[in-house]
C-alpha positions as CSV (number, residue, x, y, z in Angstrom):
1,M,168.1,-115.5,127.1
2,R,166.6,-112.4,126.0
3,A,164.6,-113.9,123.4
4,L,163.3,-116.5,126.1
5,L,162.4,-114.0,128.5
6,V,160.3,-112.0,125.3
7,F,158.4,-115.2,124.4
8,L,157.4,-116.2,128.3
9,L,156.4,-112.6,129.0
10,L,154.1,-112.7,125.7
11,S,153.1,-116.0,126.9
12,W,152.1,-114.5,129.9
13,R,150.2,-112.0,128.4
14,V,147.9,-114.2,126.3
15,L,147.2,-116.5,129.0
16,A,146.3,-113.3,131.6
17,D,144.1,-112.5,128.5
18,D,142.1,-115.5,127.9
19,A,141.8,-115.2,132.0
20,Q,139.3,-112.5,131.4
21,F,136.7,-114.8,130.2
22,N,136.5,-116.4,133.5
23,G,133.4,-115.8,135.5
24,R,129.4,-115.9,135.3
25,W,127.9,-113.6,132.8
26,D,124.4,-112.6,132.2
27,I,123.7,-112.5,128.3
28,L,121.6,-110.1,126.8
29,V,120.3,-111.7,123.1
30,T,120.1,-108.1,120.6
31,G,118.2,-107.3,117.6
32,E,115.2,-109.3,118.5
33,P,111.8,-107.8,119.3
34,R,111.2,-109.6,122.6
35,A,113.8,-109.5,125.8
36,R,115.5,-112.8,125.7
37,A,118.4,-113.6,128.3
38,W,121.1,-116.4,128.4
39,W,124.0,-117.2,131.1
40,M,127.5,-118.8,131.0
41,E,130.4,-119.8,133.2
42,I,133.8,-120.0,132.4
43,S,136.5,-121.1,134.3
44,G,140.3,-122.3,134.1
45,A,140.5,-120.2,130.8
46,G,144.2,-119.1,130.8
47,T,145.0,-123.0,131.6
48,P,145.0,-126.3,130.5
49,A,141.7,-127.1,132.7
50,L,139.5,-124.3,130.7
51,K,135.3,-125.7,131.1
52,G,132.1,-123.7,131.0
53,K,128.3,-124.0,131.4
54,F,125.6,-122.3,129.1
55,V,122.0,-121.7,129.4
56,G,120.5,-120.5,125.9
57,F,120.5,-122.3,122.6
58,P,120.4,-125.1,121.9
59,G,118.0,-125.3,124.7
60,G,116.7,-124.2,128.0
61,D,118.5,-126.3,129.9
62,L,121.9,-125.7,131.9
63,N,124.5,-127.5,129.8
64,D,128.2,-128.6,129.9
65,I,130.0,-126.5,127.3
66,P,131.8,-129.4,125.1
67,Q,135.4,-128.9,124.4
68,P,135.5,-125.0,124.4
69,T,138.6,-123.1,123.2
70,I,140.3,-120.0,123.3
71,Q,142.6,-119.2,120.3
72,D,144.0,-115.3,119.1
73,G,141.6,-113.7,122.0
74,W,138.1,-115.6,120.8
75,L,136.3,-117.9,123.0
76,H,135.0,-121.2,120.6
77,F,132.5,-123.3,121.5
78,A,129.8,-125.4,119.3
79,F,126.9,-127.8,120.1
80,D,125.2,-130.7,117.9
81,Y,121.8,-131.8,118.9
82,K,118.5,-132.8,116.8
83,D,115.8,-130.2,116.5
84,F,113.0,-131.4,118.7
85,K,110.2,-130.7,116.5
86,S,111.3,-132.0,113.2
87,G,114.7,-134.8,114.5
88,K,116.8,-133.3,112.1
89,P,120.3,-133.1,113.4
90,M,121.6,-129.2,114.1
91,H,125.0,-127.3,114.5
92,R,125.1,-124.1,116.5
93,E,128.9,-122.5,116.6
94,Y,129.3,-119.3,119.3
95,L,132.2,-117.0,118.9
96,V,133.1,-114.9,121.7
97,K,135.2,-111.9,122.2
98,Y,136.3,-110.0,125.3
99,R,136.3,-106.1,125.4
100,S,136.3,-104.0,127.9
101,G,134.8,-105.5,130.6
102,R,132.0,-107.2,128.5
103,L,132.1,-110.1,126.2
104,F,130.6,-110.1,122.7
105,G,129.4,-113.0,121.3
106,V,127.8,-114.1,117.7
107,M,125.9,-117.7,117.6
108,R,125.5,-119.0,114.0
109,S,123.3,-122.0,113.2
110,S,123.6,-124.5,110.3
111,D,120.0,-123.5,109.7
112,G,121.4,-120.1,108.4
113,E,120.1,-118.5,112.0
114,T,122.7,-115.6,113.4
115,V,122.2,-114.5,116.2
116,Q,124.4,-111.5,118.4
117,W,124.7,-111.2,121.9
118,V,126.4,-109.0,124.7
119,G,127.5,-110.6,128.3
120,K,127.9,-108.9,131.1
121,P,129.5,-110.3,135.0
122,A,126.7,-111.6,137.3
123,P,126.4,-109.4,140.1
124,G,127.3,-110.6,143.4
125,I,124.1,-110.5,145.1
126,T,124.9,-111.4,148.7
127,E,121.5,-110.8,151.2
128,K,120.7,-113.9,152.9
129,D,117.3,-115.4,153.5
130,D,117.7,-115.2,157.4
131,A,115.6,-113.6,160.3
132,A,116.0,-110.3,159.8
133,W,113.4,-110.3,157.1
134,R,109.4,-109.3,157.5
135,D,106.9,-109.3,155.6
136,G,105.6,-105.9,153.9
137,T,102.2,-104.9,152.2
138,P,100.9,-108.0,150.2
139,V,100.2,-107.4,146.7
140,E,97.2,-109.3,144.9
141,L,98.5,-110.1,141.1
142,F,95.2,-111.4,140.3
143,N,92.0,-109.0,140.8
144,H,89.8,-111.9,139.9
145,K,87.9,-110.1,137.2
146,D,90.3,-109.9,134.3
147,L,94.0,-110.0,133.2
148,S,94.9,-106.5,134.3
149,G,98.0,-105.7,135.5
150,W,99.3,-108.5,133.1
151,R,101.1,-108.1,129.6
152,G,102.1,-110.4,126.9
153,L,106.3,-111.1,126.7
154,I,106.5,-111.2,122.9
155,P,105.5,-107.9,121.8
156,N,102.6,-108.5,118.6
157,L,102.0,-112.1,119.8
158,P,98.3,-111.9,120.9
159,L,98.1,-112.9,124.4
160,G,96.1,-116.2,124.1
161,W,94.8,-116.1,127.6
162,A,91.1,-115.1,129.2
163,F,89.3,-114.8,132.7
164,K,87.2,-118.3,132.8
165,D,85.4,-119.5,136.1
166,G,87.4,-117.6,138.2
167,A,91.0,-118.0,136.7
168,M,93.8,-116.9,134.3
169,T,93.8,-119.6,131.6
170,N,95.7,-119.9,128.7
171,A,94.9,-121.4,125.0
172,A,97.7,-123.5,122.9
173,G,100.6,-121.6,122.2
174,A,99.8,-118.4,124.5
175,N,101.9,-116.0,124.9
176,N,103.8,-115.7,128.2
177,L,102.4,-113.4,130.8
178,V,104.8,-110.3,132.9
179,S,103.3,-108.6,135.7
180,D,103.4,-105.1,135.0
181,Q,105.1,-104.4,138.9
182,T,108.4,-105.7,139.4
183,F,109.8,-107.0,142.4
184,W,113.0,-107.9,144.6
185,N,112.8,-110.0,147.8
186,F,109.6,-111.7,148.5
187,K,107.0,-114.3,149.3
188,L,104.6,-115.6,146.5
189,H,101.4,-117.7,146.6
190,V,100.2,-118.9,143.4
191,E,97.4,-121.7,143.0
192,F,97.6,-123.5,139.6
193,R,95.8,-126.5,137.8
194,V,97.7,-128.3,135.0
195,G,95.9,-130.8,132.2
196,E,97.5,-134.7,131.7
197,H,100.5,-133.8,129.9
198,S,100.9,-130.2,130.6
199,N,104.0,-128.0,131.0
200,S,103.9,-124.3,132.6
201,G,106.4,-122.5,135.2
202,I,106.7,-119.4,137.1
203,G,109.5,-116.8,136.3
204,L,110.5,-115.2,139.5
205,R,111.7,-111.6,138.7
206,G,111.6,-112.5,135.5
207,R,114.9,-114.2,135.6
208,Y,114.5,-118.2,137.7
209,E,111.9,-120.5,136.6
210,V,110.0,-122.1,139.1
211,Q,108.8,-125.5,136.8
212,I,105.3,-127.0,136.7
213,L,104.9,-130.1,135.5
214,E,102.2,-132.9,135.1
215,D,104.7,-135.5,136.7
216,Y,102.3,-137.0,139.6
217,G,104.2,-140.2,141.3
218,K,107.0,-140.0,139.1
219,P,110.7,-139.9,140.5
220,P,111.9,-135.9,140.7
221,N,114.7,-134.3,139.3
222,L,116.3,-131.1,137.7
223,H,112.7,-130.8,135.5
224,S,110.1,-132.0,138.0
225,N,107.3,-129.9,139.3
226,G,108.7,-127.9,142.5
227,A,112.3,-127.8,140.4
228,L,114.0,-124.8,139.8
229,Y,114.3,-125.4,136.0
230,S,117.3,-127.3,135.1
231,R,119.3,-126.4,138.3
232,I,117.7,-127.1,141.5
233,A,116.1,-130.6,142.0
234,P,112.7,-130.8,144.5
235,S,113.7,-133.2,147.5
236,E,110.8,-135.4,146.8
237,N,107.6,-135.4,144.2
238,A,104.7,-133.4,146.0
239,S,102.8,-133.0,142.8
240,K,98.8,-134.0,142.7
241,P,97.4,-135.5,139.9
242,A,96.4,-133.5,136.7
243,G,93.3,-131.6,137.0
244,E,93.8,-130.8,140.5
245,W,94.3,-127.4,142.0
246,Q,97.7,-127.0,143.3
247,A,99.5,-124.2,145.6
248,Y,102.9,-123.3,145.3
249,D,104.5,-121.1,148.4
250,I,107.6,-119.5,146.6
251,R,110.6,-117.6,149.0
252,L,113.3,-115.4,147.4
253,V,115.9,-113.5,148.7
254,G,119.0,-112.6,147.4
255,R,119.8,-115.8,145.5
256,Q,118.7,-117.9,147.9
257,V,115.0,-119.6,146.9
258,S,112.4,-121.8,149.4
259,V,109.6,-123.9,147.7
260,V,106.8,-125.1,149.4
261,L,104.7,-127.5,146.9
262,N,101.4,-129.0,148.3
263,D,102.3,-127.7,151.7
264,R,105.8,-129.8,151.5
265,K,109.0,-127.7,151.2
266,V,110.8,-129.3,148.2
267,I,113.8,-126.5,148.5
268,D,115.1,-124.7,151.3
269,K,117.3,-122.0,151.0
270,Q,119.4,-123.3,148.1
271,E,121.4,-120.6,146.0
272,I,120.3,-119.5,142.8
273,E,123.4,-119.7,140.1
274,G,122.2,-117.7,137.3
275,L,119.4,-117.3,135.1
276,T,117.3,-120.1,133.6
277,A,116.0,-120.5,130.3
278,I,112.8,-118.0,131.2
279,A,114.9,-115.1,131.5
280,G,113.8,-112.0,129.6
281,D,115.7,-109.5,131.3
282,A,119.4,-110.3,132.3
283,D,120.1,-107.6,134.7
284,E,120.0,-109.6,137.6
285,S,120.9,-106.8,139.5
286,K,117.5,-105.3,139.7
287,P,114.3,-106.1,140.7
288,G,111.8,-108.0,137.9
289,P,108.6,-109.0,137.0
290,I,106.5,-112.3,137.6
291,I,106.1,-114.4,134.6
292,L,103.3,-116.9,133.9
293,Q,104.3,-119.5,131.3
294,G,101.8,-120.1,129.3
295,D,103.2,-121.2,125.5
296,H,103.2,-125.0,126.3
297,G,100.5,-126.8,127.7
298,P,97.1,-125.9,129.4
299,V,97.6,-124.4,132.5
300,E,95.5,-121.9,135.0
301,F,96.0,-120.1,137.6
302,R,94.3,-118.4,140.7
303,N,95.0,-116.5,143.7
304,I,98.4,-114.9,143.1
305,V,99.3,-112.8,146.5
306,L,102.9,-111.5,146.4
307,T,104.4,-110.0,149.5
308,P,107.4,-108.2,149.9
309,L,110.1,-108.5,152.2
310,V,111.7,-105.7,153.9
311,K,114.0,-105.1,156.7
């Protein structure tokens, strides 16, 4: 009887320890010159119903974690996929340890790459987009003369942007632009233009991407123009054809986001669960910059006005 009680007690402790993996985690990739952030949600740890979601490698989508396991205090999962450039099959292994309120992980790839990372619990953000918020003083983020107030996301990489015909214009494979100023709750007006088959995005607080995509006439999905990238699909396709100027009016309060594309509301006060692939800062509790994505196809931006929301 005593042996059974000891066994049950030890088993309970193991399950309780495993349960510490549960929750949403903001992840900072360490040891890299550019800031890179991932996100993970684990539920059912300590029970037979273990499951999870992940934003990070092998791509920028929100992926269900296939067959996660916990053994001897280590969370393990892996992804198999094809490299989008070479078409070669790839395999990535993830090992994660919980210690003192944080996650410490390593990713090893079949091509020899090794990446270490640290996860912190995602903060609870309780502010709601209600009638209590009023407009502060608008901030012009583009001076219509040059790229003052913006820097490159990746250090030592050429900017790849220029001022041309009244707009901020990128070259192919340009650095992503990051605003020098940071913000918390705000509404943002941005006018943009994309070429055929082009792709860009706007990072809110440097963490949540509103997708820009040349997709006129196509059914809406989680990657459409107007989507909160890979998390919230727009209610309709409000895109204009390639080469036409379009406009976003975006509102962010706490985790609630609303998106108006070309005067049509396509997301209305929807909850952002966590980081998207554009994230360069894993700390969701702090104000963050605006990011303009330039590392895909051709895109132009003009008339970028941010109005802080205050009480």
